[in-house]
C-alpha positions as CSV (number, residue, x, y, z in Angstrom):
1,M,0.0,0.0,0.0
2,P,1.5,3.4,-0.9
3,E,2.6,5.6,2.0
4,N,2.7,9.0,0.2
5,T,1.4,10.8,-2.9
6,V,4.3,9.8,-5.1
7,Q,3.8,6.2,-4.4
8,L,0.1,6.6,-4.8
9,I,0.6,8.0,-8.3
10,A,3.1,5.3,-9.1
11,Y,0.8,2.5,-8.0
12,A,-2.2,4.0,-9.9
13,L,-0.2,4.4,-13.0
14,A,1.3,0.9,-12.9
15,C,-2.1,-0.8,-12.4
16,S,-4.1,1.3,-14.9
17,A,-1.3,1.2,-17.5
18,L,-1.5,-2.6,-17.5
19,V,-5.2,-2.6,-18.1
20,V,-4.8,0.0,-20.8
21,L,-2.2,-2.2,-22.5
22,I,-4.4,-5.2,-22.4
23,G,-7.4,-3.2,-23.6
24,A,-5.3,-1.8,-26.5
25,L,-4.4,-5.4,-27.6
26,A,-8.1,-6.5,-27.2
27,L,-9.2,-3.5,-29.3
28,R,-6.8,-4.3,-32.0
29,A,-8.0,-7.9,-32.1
30,V,-11.7,-7.0,-32.5
31,S,-11.5,-3.7,-34.4
32,E,-11.8,-5.4,-37.8
33,R,-14.4,-7.9,-36.7
34,S,-17.2,-6.1,-34.9
35,L,-18.0,-2.4,-34.3
36,T,-20.1,-3.4,-31.3
37,M,-17.1,-5.1,-29.6
38,S,-14.8,-2.2,-30.4
39,M,-17.2,0.3,-28.8
40,A,-17.6,-2.0,-25.7
41,V,-13.8,-2.3,-25.3
42,L,-13.3,1.5,-25.7
43,V,-15.7,2.2,-22.9
44,L,-14.6,-0.6,-20.6
45,I,-10.9,0.4,-20.8
46,P,-11.1,3.6,-18.7
47,T,-13.6,2.0,-16.3
48,L,-11.5,-1.1,-15.7
49,A,-8.3,1.0,-15.5
50,T,-9.9,3.1,-12.8
51,L,-11.0,0.0,-10.9
52,S,-7.5,-1.5,-11.3
53,G,-5.9,1.7,-10.0
54,V,-8.2,1.8,-7.0
55,I,-7.4,-1.9,-6.2
56,G,-3.7,-1.3,-6.6
57,V,-3.5,1.7,-4.2
58,S,-5.6,-0.2,-1.7
59,G,-3.0,-2.9,-1.4
60,L,-5.3,-5.6,-2.8
61,M,-7.3,-5.3,0.4
62,V,-11.1,-5.6,0.0
63,T,-12.5,-2.7,2.1
64,D,-15.9,-1.1,2.3
65,E,-14.6,1.8,0.3
66,L,-13.3,-0.5,-2.4
67,E,-16.6,-2.3,-2.6
68,R,-18.5,0.9,-2.9
69,T,-16.2,2.1,-5.6
70,A,-16.5,-1.2,-7.5
71,V,-20.3,-1.0,-7.3
72,V,-20.3,2.5,-8.6
73,L,-18.0,1.6,-11.5
74,A,-20.1,-1.4,-12.3
75,V,-23.2,0.7,-12.5
76,V,-21.4,3.3,-14.6
77,A,-20.2,0.6,-17.0
78,A,-23.7,-0.9,-17.3
79,V,-25.0,2.5,-18.3
80,T,-22.2,3.8,-20.5
81,V,-21.4,0.6,-22.5
82,P,-24.8,0.2,-24.2
83,T,-25.0,3.9,-24.7
84,A,-21.6,4.1,-26.2
85,I,-22.5,1.2,-28.5
86,V,-25.7,2.8,-29.8
87,L,-24.0,6.3,-30.2
88,G,-21.0,4.7,-31.8
89,R,-23.0,2.8,-34.4
90,E,-25.0,6.0,-35.2
91,Q,-21.8,8.0,-35.6
92,A,-20.3,5.3,-37.7
93,R,-23.4,5.3,-40.0
94,K,-23.2,9.0,-40.2
95,T,-19.5,8.9,-41.1
96,V,-20.1,6.3,-43.8
97,W,-23.1,8.3,-45.1
98,E,-21.1,11.5,-45.2
99,K,-18.3,9.7,-47.0
100,Q,-20.7,8.4,-49.6
101,I,-22.3,11.8,-50.1
102,R,-18.8,13.3,-50.6
103,E,-17.9,10.6,-53.2
104,Q,-21.2,11.2,-55.0
105,E,-20.7,14.9,-55.0
106,R,-17.2,14.4,-56.4
107,A,-18.5,12.0,-59.0
108,A,-21.3,14.5,-59.9
109,E,-18.8,17.3,-60.2
110,R,-16.6,15.2,-62.4
111,S,-19.6,14.3,-64.6
112,R,-20.6,17.9,-64.9
113,R,-17.1,18.9,-66.0
114,E,-17.0,16.1,-68.5
115,L,-20.5,17.1,-69.8
116,V,-19.5,20.7,-70.3
117,A,-16.3,19.6,-72.1
118,W,-18.1,17.1,-74.4
119,V,-21.1,19.4,-75.2
120,S,-18.8,22.4,-75.8
121,H,-16.8,20.3,-78.3
122,D,-19.9,18.7,-79.9
123,L,-21.7,22.0,-80.3
124,R,-18.7,23.7,-81.8
125,T,-18.6,21.4,-84.8
126,P,-22.1,21.8,-86.1
127,L,-22.2,25.5,-85.3
128,A,-18.9,26.0,-87.2
129,G,-20.4,24.2,-90.2
130,I,-23.6,26.2,-90.1
131,R,-21.7,29.4,-89.9
132,A,-19.4,28.5,-92.8
133,M,-22.3,27.5,-95.0
134,A,-24.4,30.5,-94.1
135,E,-21.5,32.8,-94.9
136,A,-21.0,31.1,-98.2
137,L,-24.6,31.6,-99.1
138,S,-24.6,35.2,-97.9
139,D,-21.4,36.2,-99.7
140,G,-22.6,34.6,-103.0
141,V,-19.8,32.1,-103.0
142,V,-22.4,29.4,-103.8
143,T,-24.9,30.4,-106.5
144,A,-25.8,27.2,-108.4
145,H,-29.4,26.1,-107.5
146,A,-28.3,22.5,-106.7
147,D,-25.5,23.7,-104.4
148,V,-27.7,26.2,-102.6
149,A,-30.3,23.5,-102.0
150,R,-27.6,21.1,-100.8
151,Y,-26.2,23.8,-98.4
152,A,-29.7,24.6,-97.1
153,E,-30.4,20.9,-96.5
154,Q,-27.1,20.5,-94.6
155,I,-27.8,23.6,-92.5
156,G,-31.1,22.0,-91.7
157,C,-29.5,18.7,-90.7
158,E,-26.9,20.5,-88.5
159,T,-29.6,22.6,-86.9
160,T,-31.6,19.5,-86.1
161,R,-28.5,18.0,-84.5
162,V,-27.9,21.0,-82.3
163,A,-31.6,21.1,-81.3
164,R,-31.4,17.4,-80.4
165,M,-28.4,18.1,-78.2
166,V,-30.2,21.0,-76.5
167,D,-33.2,18.8,-75.9
168,D,-30.9,16.1,-74.3
169,L,-29.4,18.7,-72.0
170,F,-32.8,19.9,-70.9
171,E,-34.0,16.3,-70.3
172,M,-30.9,15.5,-68.4
173,S,-31.2,18.6,-66.2
174,K,-34.8,17.5,-65.3
175,I,-33.6,14.0,-64.4
176,N,-30.7,15.3,-62.3
177,A,-32.9,17.9,-60.5
178,G,-35.5,15.3,-59.7
179,A,-38.1,17.4,-61.6
180,L,-39.1,14.7,-64.0
181,R,-42.8,13.9,-63.5
182,L,-44.2,11.0,-65.5
183,E,-47.9,10.3,-66.1
184,L,-48.0,6.5,-66.0
185,E,-50.7,4.5,-67.7
186,P,-51.1,0.9,-68.9
187,V,-48.9,0.4,-72.0
188,D,-48.4,-2.6,-74.2
189,L,-44.6,-2.9,-74.5
190,R,-45.0,-4.5,-77.9
191,E,-46.7,-1.4,-79.3
192,V,-43.8,0.7,-78.1
193,I,-41.3,-1.6,-79.8
194,D,-43.3,-1.4,-83.0
195,E,-43.2,2.4,-83.0
196,I,-39.4,2.4,-82.3
197,F,-38.8,-0.2,-85.0
198,A,-40.7,1.9,-87.6
199,A,-39.0,5.2,-86.6
200,N,-35.5,3.8,-86.6
201,R,-35.6,1.5,-89.6
202,P,-34.7,4.3,-92.1
203,T,-31.7,5.3,-90.0
204,A,-30.5,1.7,-89.8
205,E,-30.9,1.3,-93.6
206,R,-28.7,4.5,-94.2
207,A,-26.1,3.0,-91.9
208,Q,-26.4,-0.4,-93.7
209,V,-27.4,-2.1,-90.5
210,V,-30.2,-4.7,-90.4
211,L,-32.8,-3.7,-87.8
212,R,-35.3,-6.4,-86.7
213,A,-37.9,-6.9,-83.9
214,V,-38.9,-10.1,-82.2
215,Q,-42.4,-9.9,-80.6
216,P,-44.4,-12.4,-78.5
217,E,-48.0,-13.1,-79.3
218,N,-49.3,-12.2,-75.8
219,R,-49.6,-8.6,-74.6
220,I,-47.0,-7.3,-72.2
221,I,-48.6,-4.5,-70.1
222,V,-46.5,-2.2,-68.0
223,S,-47.3,1.0,-66.2
224,A,-45.4,3.6,-68.1
225,S,-45.3,6.9,-69.9
226,D,-45.5,6.0,-73.6
227,H,-43.4,9.0,-74.6
228,A,-40.7,8.6,-71.9
229,L,-40.3,4.9,-72.3
230,G,-40.2,5.2,-76.0
231,R,-37.4,7.8,-75.8
232,A,-35.4,5.6,-73.4
233,L,-35.6,2.6,-75.8
234,T,-35.0,4.8,-78.8
235,N,-31.8,6.0,-77.3
236,L,-30.7,2.4,-76.8
237,V,-31.5,1.6,-80.4
238,S,-29.9,4.7,-81.8
239,N,-26.8,3.9,-79.7
240,A,-26.7,0.3,-81.0
241,I,-27.1,1.4,-84.6
242,A,-24.3,4.1,-84.2
243,H,-21.9,1.5,-82.8
244,T,-22.7,-1.3,-85.3
245,P,-20.5,-1.4,-88.4
246,P,-22.1,-1.7,-91.9
247,G,-23.4,-5.2,-92.5
248,G,-24.2,-5.8,-88.8
249,E,-27.5,-6.3,-87.1
250,V,-29.5,-4.7,-84.3
251,A,-32.3,-6.8,-82.7
252,L,-35.2,-5.6,-80.5
253,S,-36.9,-8.2,-78.4
254,V,-39.4,-8.1,-75.5
255,G,-40.8,-10.6,-73.0
256,A,-41.8,-11.2,-69.4
257,S,-40.4,-13.3,-66.6
258,G,-40.5,-13.3,-62.8
259,G,-43.2,-10.6,-62.6
260,Q,-41.2,-8.2,-64.8
261,A,-41.3,-7.2,-68.4
262,W,-38.0,-6.9,-70.3
263,A,-36.9,-5.2,-73.5
264,R,-33.5,-6.0,-75.0
265,V,-31.5,-4.3,-77.7
266,D,-28.7,-6.6,-79.1
267,D,-26.1,-5.5,-81.6
268,T,-23.2,-7.1,-83.4
269,G,-20.8,-4.2,-82.8
270,P,-17.4,-4.4,-81.1
271,G,-18.8,-4.7,-77.6
272,I,-18.0,-2.6,-74.6
273,A,-14.6,-2.6,-72.9
274,A,-14.6,-4.1,-69.4
275,A,-13.3,-0.9,-67.9
276,D,-16.2,1.1,-69.5
277,L,-19.1,-1.2,-68.4
278,P,-19.4,0.2,-64.8
279,R,-19.6,3.8,-66.2
280,I,-21.5,3.3,-69.4
281,F,-24.6,5.1,-68.1
282,E,-22.8,8.1,-66.6
283,V,-23.4,11.5,-68.1
284,A,-21.2,12.3,-71.1
285,Y,-19.1,9.2,-70.6
286,R,-18.1,7.7,-74.0
287,G,-15.5,5.2,-73.0
288,T,-12.5,4.0,-74.9
289,T,-12.0,3.9,-78.6
290,T,-12.9,0.2,-78.6
291,R,-16.5,1.1,-79.1
292,S,-16.4,4.3,-81.1
293,P,-19.5,5.6,-82.8
294,V,-19.7,4.9,-86.5
295,D,-20.0,8.2,-88.2
296,A,-22.3,7.0,-91.0
297,D,-24.4,9.2,-93.1
298,G,-27.5,10.1,-91.1
299,V,-26.0,8.6,-88.0
300,P,-24.0,11.4,-86.4
301,T,-22.2,10.9,-83.1
302,G,-24.2,12.1,-80.1
303,S,-23.4,14.2,-77.1
304,G,-22.8,11.4,-74.7
305,L,-26.2,11.9,-73.0
306,G,-28.3,9.2,-74.7
307,L,-27.5,6.3,-72.3
308,A,-27.6,8.5,-69.2
309,I,-31.1,9.8,-70.2
310,A,-32.2,6.3,-70.9
311,A,-31.1,5.2,-67.5
312,G,-32.8,8.1,-65.8
313,L,-36.1,7.5,-67.6
314,V,-36.1,3.8,-66.8
315,E,-35.4,4.5,-63.1
316,A,-38.3,7.0,-63.1
317,H,-40.4,4.0,-64.1
318,R,-39.2,2.1,-61.1
319,G,-37.2,-0.2,-63.5
320,G,-33.6,-1.1,-64.1
321,I,-31.3,-1.0,-67.0
322,T,-28.1,-3.1,-67.6
323,A,-25.4,-3.5,-70.2
324,E,-23.4,-6.6,-70.9
325,N,-21.2,-8.1,-73.6
326,R,-22.2,-11.1,-75.6
327,D,-20.1,-13.4,-77.8
328,Q,-20.5,-10.8,-80.5
329,G,-21.6,-7.3,-79.7
330,C,-23.4,-6.3,-76.5
331,R,-26.9,-6.3,-75.0
332,F,-28.8,-3.5,-73.3
333,E,-31.7,-4.8,-71.2
334,V,-34.5,-2.8,-69.6
335,R,-36.7,-4.4,-66.9
336,L,-40.0,-2.9,-65.7
337,P,-42.6,-4.2,-63.3
338,L,-45.6,-5.7,-65.0
339,S,-48.7,-3.7,-64.6
340,G,-50.5,-4.8,-61.4
341,T,-47.3,-6.3,-59.8
């Protein structure tokens, strides 16, 4: 038993330091296994260290004062350990949530920068062409009727291309802002596919790509916005045509399984690089040159928003969209809940 203050401090330090050391080893052993155990060990270390110090300075003699101290410490531990575990878990969840939010914000900021860069580049090309052709017409450089008609037609095509890009930007801004409101109604998925097939067949023919549709006999009813769902699938078909070389094929097919309707767009293009698959639906992401758009007549390269818009529209329908490579080409699949499920 210590006889003075210096000895008292020495005894307390020695006894408590031993407990702290043992606690540190225990914490290291459980830190990677269980958050609950880690919180319990963290709270028990100071409590047990205090008890050990009191026992040490008492000369290992069980006295009334030691018993009262032990009871108090036991009550404190019974209260603080569960509280620390609950608060620790909440703090851990908050920390993880904040980390995820920061990562999402960084990813969103990166996507915005990429979007601005891509759109600035893509808008500059058609606008430069429109300006050059307009100046040629204005200055009288082109006077032959056939040439004037050709320039006018080209200006119209480039203007349509710019307008389409602006529409894509507007649609994407609504999706990102959560301002997209869809009026859902029962829609036969087969009819949507018929409309998309008819609308994109001329484009496929100009690109020398075979476009075909495979339809089941039974109706496939989903709760959807006809226009929004049609645009999402059209974007997938346009993307497939643009990435399929001449002589290739793009196939649309629909069906139902497991309480869900599905629509698939298969192409015979070069496929998608493995590194690009996780980011294929990100805004303005175009990936590597392995899957470069085919700049065929009537099939101009897009602004990099088509797949992102398709994904946003499908998610607005409470559905899912995936992309995967096949033996030849790749497959985009949209899944939607069947109406009434």
